[in-house]
VOGU-3710 file (C-alpha; in Angstrom, 3 decimals, decimal comma):
1> mpefssefwi> -38,336/-31,731/-11,304  -36,389/-31,701/-14,548  -33,415/-33,894/-14,860  -30,234/-32,214/-15,952  -27,717/-33,892/-18,230  -24,217/-34,815/-17,063  -22,924/-32,094/-19,441  -24,788/-29,489/-17,432  -23,223/-30,646/-14,172  -19,767/-30,759/-15,666
11> mlitygvsfg> -20,178/-27,222/-17,019  -21,529/-26,012/-13,675  -18,551/-27,590/-11,780  -16,138/-26,156/-14,333  -17,561/-22,671/-13,929  -17,500/-23,004/-10,164  -13,883/-24,023/-10,091  -12,916/-21,320/-12,580  -14,703/-18,710/-10,480  -12,878/-19,981/-7,395
21> vvygqiatkl> -9,448/-19,791/-9,049  -10,065/-16,256/-10,336  -11,391/-15,167/-7,000  -8,273/-16,651/-5,319  -5,933/-14,854/-7,772  -7,678/-11,485/-7,188  -7,604/-11,948/-3,420  -3,913/-12,745/-3,566  -3,076/-9,781/-5,705  -5,090/-7,509/-3,365
31> ryleqkmdkh> -3,158/-8,770/-0,356  0,093/-8,095/-2,211  -1,069/-4,595/-3,112  -2,094/-3,933/0,453  1,391/-4,942/1,617  2,981/-2,621/-0,907  0,683/0,178/0,168  1,535/-0,345/3,845  5,312/-0,072/2,987  4,601/3,087/0,910
41> ngviermava> 2,618/4,635/3,765  5,486/3,843/6,131  7,943/5,605/3,854  5,603/8,683/3,590  5,283/8,848/7,363  9,065/8,634/7,873  9,630/11,292/5,198  7,179/13,625/6,957  9,095/13,167/10,255  12,427/13,737/8,428
51> erdlksawrv> 11,153/16,845/6,762  9,853/18,206/10,125  13,232/17,486/11,745  15,107/18,989/8,851  12,989/22,135/9,123  13,811/22,404/12,790  17,555/21,898/12,063  17,526/24,681/9,467  15,698/26,984/11,820  18,411/26,391/14,486
61> idelkeevhs> 21,159/26,981/11,856  19,519/30,260/10,820  19,275/31,351/14,476  22,954/30,541/15,037  23,943/32,467/11,916  21,954/35,480/13,116  23,780/35,236/16,502  27,177/35,098/14,797  26,336/38,070/12,524  24,914/40,096/15,407
71> er> 28,058/39,532/17,502  30,310/41,021/14,839
//
């Protein structure tokens, strides 16, 4: 079995640590983006409900206007 120099082991450890740091940074950023996406999806869902409710309100207003105009 060939013997590796201490330089090799130092480089290998350095690469391993660097990879771990980069992986940790990427994982952290992904978690942050997931949180932002969850907030965004919540806003979209609430807006869809608000639009539906607003559409219902306008329909009721239009019906009331028709009643007022038909009673005249």
